[in-house]
C-alpha positions, 0 to 999 in steps of 0.5 A: 640093655645095649645091642651090638650087631655084627654080620657073618656073611648073611647071618646077623650076630646080635650081641646084647649086653646086660640083664635079659629081664622083664623090663628089657624084653620089649627092647629085645623083641623090637630089635629082632623085629627091625632085623626081620623087617630088613629081610634078615632071616638068619639070626645068631644070638650071642649070650656071653654078655647076658649076666642074668636072665629071668623067666620073662627074658627066657620067654622073649628068647622063645618068642623070638625063636618062634618069630624067626622060624615062623617066617622060614628063618633060622635062630640060634644062641651061643656062648651062654654063661653058666647061669643062663645055660642052667636056665635053658637046661632046667626049663628044657629050652635048649631042646626047643632053641638051637644052642652052640658053644662058640660063634663058629659052632653057631654059624655051622648050626645055622648053615646045617639048619638052612640046608635041612630047612629047619628053623630050630 
């Protein structure tokens, strides 16, 4: 799995590409942990290039959400492909993790949650 990192003010936009499956979860979590070590607290995960996600992949996204919000940060996902969106909906992960349609919606979501002091 490849990762691209972009910045939108003080929000990190993490753009992974490939499949978010069991063999990639440690790499994904490690990438986020590195960002947290560098004191980034606002992370937006673009999922437009995630072609497939299994239960382990979903678990890693849930774990990352808990990590980020546990230190007072804000985590959200955006641009979920149809299959990934279905996984979020069926498992009700979309009720635990903030989800937006576009980058601008995601940035607004992060800004709102920052103001409210809510991580998810």
